[in-house]
C-alpha positions as CSV (number, residue, x, y, z in Angstrom):
1,M,-24.6,1.2,14.3
2,A,-22.0,2.6,11.9
3,R,-23.7,4.3,9.2
4,T,-23.2,4.1,5.6
5,I,-24.2,7.4,4.2
6,E,-25.5,7.6,0.5
7,T,-24.1,11.2,-0.7
8,R,-23.4,12.7,-4.0
9,N,-21.5,15.9,-4.5
10,E,-19.7,16.6,-8.0
11,S,-18.2,20.0,-6.7
12,V,-14.9,20.5,-5.0
13,V,-15.1,21.4,-1.5
14,S,-11.8,23.1,0.2
15,I,-10.6,22.3,3.6
16,E,-11.4,25.9,4.7
17,E,-15.0,25.5,3.4
18,F,-15.5,22.4,5.3
19,I,-14.1,23.8,8.5
20,D,-16.3,26.8,8.1
21,F,-19.2,24.7,7.7
22,V,-18.6,22.5,10.8
23,H,-18.1,25.8,12.8
24,A,-21.1,27.2,11.7
25,Q,-23.6,24.2,11.3
26,V,-22.3,20.9,13.3
27,D,-22.7,20.0,16.9
28,L,-20.0,17.7,17.4
29,R,-21.8,15.9,20.1
30,D,-24.6,14.8,17.9
31,L,-24.3,12.0,15.3
32,D,-27.2,13.3,13.3
33,S,-25.7,16.8,13.1
34,I,-22.1,15.4,12.3
35,E,-23.7,13.4,9.2
36,T,-24.9,16.8,7.6
37,A,-21.1,17.4,6.9
38,A,-21.1,14.0,4.7
39,P,-21.7,16.0,1.3
40,L,-18.9,18.4,2.0
41,L,-16.6,15.4,3.0
42,R,-17.5,13.8,-0.4
43,G,-16.6,17.2,-1.8
44,M,-13.3,17.3,-0.2
45,A,-12.5,13.8,-1.8
46,N,-13.1,15.3,-5.2
47,D,-9.9,17.2,-5.0
48,R,-7.6,15.0,-6.5
49,Q,-4.5,17.1,-5.6
50,L,-5.4,17.5,-1.9
51,V,-3.5,14.6,-0.5
52,V,-0.5,14.8,-3.1
53,S,0.0,18.4,-2.3
54,R,0.3,17.6,1.5
55,L,2.4,14.7,0.9
56,N,4.8,16.8,-1.1
57,R,4.9,19.2,1.6
58,Q,5.8,16.3,4.0
59,V,8.4,15.0,1.8
60,L,9.9,18.7,1.6
61,N,9.9,19.0,5.4
62,L,11.9,15.5,6.1
63,F,14.9,17.6,4.9
64,R,14.3,20.6,6.9
65,T,13.6,19.0,10.2
66,E,14.8,16.1,12.3
67,T,11.3,15.1,13.1
68,I,9.9,12.4,10.7
69,A,6.1,12.3,10.5
70,S,4.0,9.1,10.1
71,A,4.1,8.0,6.4
72,Q,0.5,6.5,7.3
73,V,-1.1,9.9,8.6
74,I,-1.4,13.0,6.7
75,Y,-2.5,16.1,8.7
76,L,-4.8,18.1,6.6
77,G,-6.2,20.8,8.9
78,E,-8.3,21.4,12.2
79,G,-11.0,23.5,13.7
80,R,-12.5,23.8,17.2
81,D,-12.7,20.3,18.8
82,F,-12.0,18.5,15.5
83,Y,-9.5,17.9,12.9
84,L,-8.8,16.4,9.2
85,R,-6.3,13.8,8.2
86,A,-5.6,11.3,5.5
87,N,-5.1,7.6,6.5
88,V,-2.8,5.8,4.1
89,W,-3.7,2.1,4.1
90,P,-0.8,-0.2,2.7
91,S,-1.6,-3.4,1.0
92,L,-0.3,-6.8,2.3
93,S,2.3,-6.9,-0.5
94,D,3.5,-3.3,0.6
95,L,4.0,-4.8,4.1
96,S,5.4,-8.0,3.4
97,S,8.0,-6.6,0.8
98,G,9.1,-4.1,3.3
99,R,8.2,-1.2,0.9
100,V,6.0,0.5,3.6
101,Y,6.4,0.3,7.4
102,Q,3.4,-0.2,9.2
103,D,3.4,2.2,12.3
104,Q,0.0,3.4,12.9
105,F,-2.9,0.8,12.1
106,A,-3.1,-2.8,13.0
107,Y,-5.1,-4.7,10.6
108,S,-7.4,-7.6,11.8
109,V,-7.4,-6.4,15.2
110,A,-11.0,-5.7,16.4
111,H,-11.1,-2.5,18.2
112,D,-13.6,0.7,19.1
113,H,-12.7,4.4,19.1
114,N,-13.3,6.7,22.0
115,Y,-14.1,9.4,19.4
116,S,-16.8,9.6,16.7
117,F,-15.4,10.2,13.1
118,M,-16.7,10.2,9.6
119,T,-14.6,8.6,6.7
120,V,-14.6,9.0,2.9
121,G,-12.8,6.6,0.6
122,Y,-10.2,8.7,-1.3
123,H,-7.9,6.5,-3.4
124,G,-7.5,2.9,-4.5
125,P,-9.5,0.1,-4.0
126,G,-10.3,0.3,-0.3
127,Y,-10.1,-2.2,2.5
128,I,-12.5,-4.8,3.7
129,T,-14.1,-4.1,7.1
130,E,-16.0,-6.2,9.5
131,M,-18.4,-4.4,11.8
132,Y,-19.8,-5.1,15.3
133,Q,-21.6,-3.3,18.2
134,Y,-21.2,-3.6,21.9
135,D,-22.7,-1.9,25.2
136,N,-19.8,0.2,26.5
137,S,-21.6,0.8,29.9
138,A,-21.7,-2.8,30.6
139,V,-17.9,-3.0,30.2
140,T,-15.8,-2.6,33.5
141,G,-12.4,-2.2,31.7
142,K,-10.7,-5.3,33.0
143,L,-8.5,-7.3,30.7
144,G,-9.9,-10.5,29.9
145,E,-13.6,-9.6,30.8
146,H,-16.5,-11.0,28.5
147,V,-18.0,-8.4,26.2
148,E,-21.0,-9.0,24.0
149,L,-20.1,-8.2,20.5
150,H,-22.8,-8.2,18.0
151,F,-22.0,-8.6,14.2
152,V,-23.4,-6.0,12.0
153,E,-22.0,-6.5,8.7
154,R,-19.0,-7.1,6.5
155,L,-18.4,-4.7,3.5
156,H,-15.9,-3.4,0.9
157,F,-15.2,0.4,1.8
158,R,-14.5,1.7,-1.6
159,T,-13.4,5.1,-2.9
160,G,-16.4,7.6,-2.8
161,M,-18.1,5.7,0.2
162,V,-18.7,7.7,3.3
163,M,-19.1,6.0,6.7
164,L,-19.9,7.5,10.2
165,Y,-18.7,5.8,13.3
166,E,-20.0,6.2,16.8
167,A,-17.6,6.7,19.9
168,S,-17.4,3.8,22.2
169,R,-20.2,1.9,20.5
170,D,-18.9,0.7,17.0
171,V,-16.3,-2.0,16.6
172,H,-14.5,-3.0,13.6
173,T,-11.6,-4.8,12.1
174,Q,-9.9,-4.0,8.7
175,L,-8.2,-6.2,6.2
176,P,-5.4,-4.8,4.0
177,P,-6.6,-3.6,0.5
178,E,-5.5,-5.2,-2.6
179,D,-3.6,-1.9,-3.5
180,M,-2.5,0.9,-1.3
181,S,-5.6,3.0,-0.4
182,I,-6.4,6.2,1.2
183,T,-9.2,7.5,3.3
184,L,-10.0,11.1,4.4
185,N,-11.1,11.4,8.0
186,F,-13.2,14.0,10.0
187,M,-12.0,13.2,13.6
188,I,-14.1,14.5,16.5
189,S,-11.9,15.7,19.4
190,T,-14.1,17.0,22.0
191,P,-12.7,17.4,25.5
192,D,-14.3,14.4,26.8
193,V,-12.6,12.0,24.3
194,R,-9.5,12.3,26.4
195,L,-11.2,10.7,29.5
196,R,-12.7,7.9,27.3
197,D,-11.4,4.6,27.2
198,Q,-10.7,2.8,23.9
199,Y,-10.4,-1.2,23.5
200,F,-8.9,-4.0,21.4
201,F,-11.1,-7.0,21.4
202,D,-10.5,-10.8,21.0
203,L,-13.3,-11.7,18.8
204,E,-12.9,-15.5,19.2
205,R,-13.5,-15.3,22.9
206,S,-15.6,-12.2,23.1
207,A,-13.2,-10.6,25.6
208,L,-11.4,-7.1,26.1
209,L,-8.1,-7.9,25.1
210,D,-6.0,-4.7,25.6
211,Y,-5.8,-0.7,25.6
212,P,-3.7,1.0,22.9
213,L,-0.6,2.3,24.1
214,E,-1.3,5.7,22.5
215,L,-4.4,6.6,24.4
216,D,-4.3,9.7,26.7
217,G,-5.2,7.3,29.5
218,S,-2.3,4.9,28.8
219,R,0.1,7.8,28.7
220,R,-1.3,9.2,32.2
221,I,-0.7,5.7,33.6
222,S,2.9,5.6,32.2
223,V,3.8,8.9,33.9
224,I,2.2,7.8,37.1
225,R,4.2,4.5,37.3
226,M,7.4,6.3,36.5
227,A,6.6,8.9,39.4
228,A,6.0,6.2,41.8
229,D,9.4,4.7,41.0
230,V,11.3,7.6,41.9
231,G,8.8,9.8,43.8
232,D,8.8,11.6,47.2
233,A,6.5,13.4,49.5
234,N,5.2,15.5,47.0
235,T,4.5,12.5,44.8
236,Q,2.5,11.1,47.3
237,Q,0.1,13.9,47.7
238,L,-0.3,14.2,43.9
239,L,-1.3,10.6,43.5
240,N,-3.7,11.0,46.7
241,D,-5.3,13.8,44.7
242,L,-5.4,11.9,41.5
243,A,-6.9,8.8,43.4
244,A,-9.5,10.8,44.9
245,S,-10.8,12.8,42.2
246,H,-9.5,12.1,38.5
247,P,-12.6,11.4,36.4
248,C,-10.6,8.6,34.5
249,R,-11.0,5.1,36.6
250,R,-7.8,3.6,35.0
251,T,-6.1,6.7,36.1
252,R,-7.3,6.4,39.6
253,L,-6.4,2.9,39.8
254,A,-2.9,3.6,38.8
255,A,-2.7,6.2,41.4
256,Y,-3.7,3.8,44.0
257,E,-1.0,1.6,42.8
258,G,1.7,4.2,42.8
259,L,0.7,5.1,46.5
260,V,1.2,1.4,47.4
261,K,4.5,1.4,45.7
262,L,5.6,4.6,47.5
263,R,4.5,3.4,50.9
264,P,4.0,-0.5,51.0
265,Q,3.5,-0.2,54.7
266,D,0.3,1.7,54.1
267,A,-0.9,-1.0,51.4
268,E,-4.1,-2.2,53.3
269,L,-5.3,1.5,54.1
270,V,-4.9,2.4,50.4
271,W,-6.7,-0.5,48.9
272,R,-9.6,0.0,51.6
273,K,-10.1,3.4,50.4
274,A,-9.8,2.3,46.9
275,G,-12.5,-0.2,47.6
276,S,-15.3,2.4,47.8
277,D,-14.5,3.7,44.3
278,S,-17.7,4.0,42.1
279,Q,-16.2,2.0,39.3
280,A,-16.0,-1.8,39.2
281,L,-12.6,-1.8,37.7
282,V,-10.9,0.0,40.8
283,A,-13.1,-1.6,43.5
284,D,-12.7,-5.0,42.1
285,A,-9.1,-4.6,41.8
286,A,-9.0,-3.2,45.5
287,R,-10.8,-6.2,46.9
288,S,-8.4,-8.6,44.9
289,R,-5.2,-6.9,46.5
290,L,-6.7,-6.8,49.9
291,D,-7.5,-10.5,49.6
292,A,-4.0,-11.2,48.5
293,L,-2.5,-9.2,51.5
294,H,-4.5,-11.2,53.9
295,R,-3.5,-14.3,52.3
296,S,0.3,-13.6,52.6
């Protein structure tokens, strides 16, 4: 369950101090260990110049480069397998007036995260969040499948509050704050994160709605589909290898689909092989495609 952490720290903690503490004291795969960094994250939030100084630097860089970073994410620093960022949460009036373009965070959409993270309210009144839990191991990954979502609580995430979210377990929605708000986030980015799925959920139907497009898995699938459109014999071998051994089930399924697109005459052979996959997402899709072939 997402943890609301009671912590007080009147001192100011620098980014460098936070990074050094995490390197020396925190096991990024253990939630209890991550929680020990809460007082330091709260101390970072005491630096009232932290975000504005980085934002000033970002504004300056707009006139020096052709690449414009998101106005809703301000990069603060990084360490081994983690990074720090500030998230800007526009109000409903900011969005409806066009004063701020929402390019990062979708309000009112229930979602989990494939990484654990800790967040502290830094500026503004803060957003309302509704939190749920689910059993990730019970989800096959098929769009529309039923997911048991258990309501936990609804709270107002205010300035100074600290919360810790568990990867692939905690689900939440956020509602726009009354005025623009900012959070500081301690983001875990261990190598296993890139192989885990992240989901959008339909709360009314208790169903898996979609996958975020920015996921590593979604990007891999996009590349595989393009390769299948223009591929050659080398592409076929690459997709065979991915289908046989890649640890991500969505990537394996996309590789099988790519093989069928490259060699439709081998479709039955490909889907029979896919039917023995250990993950239901792949095996069920294979059985469905075989049934369709036999009916045609």
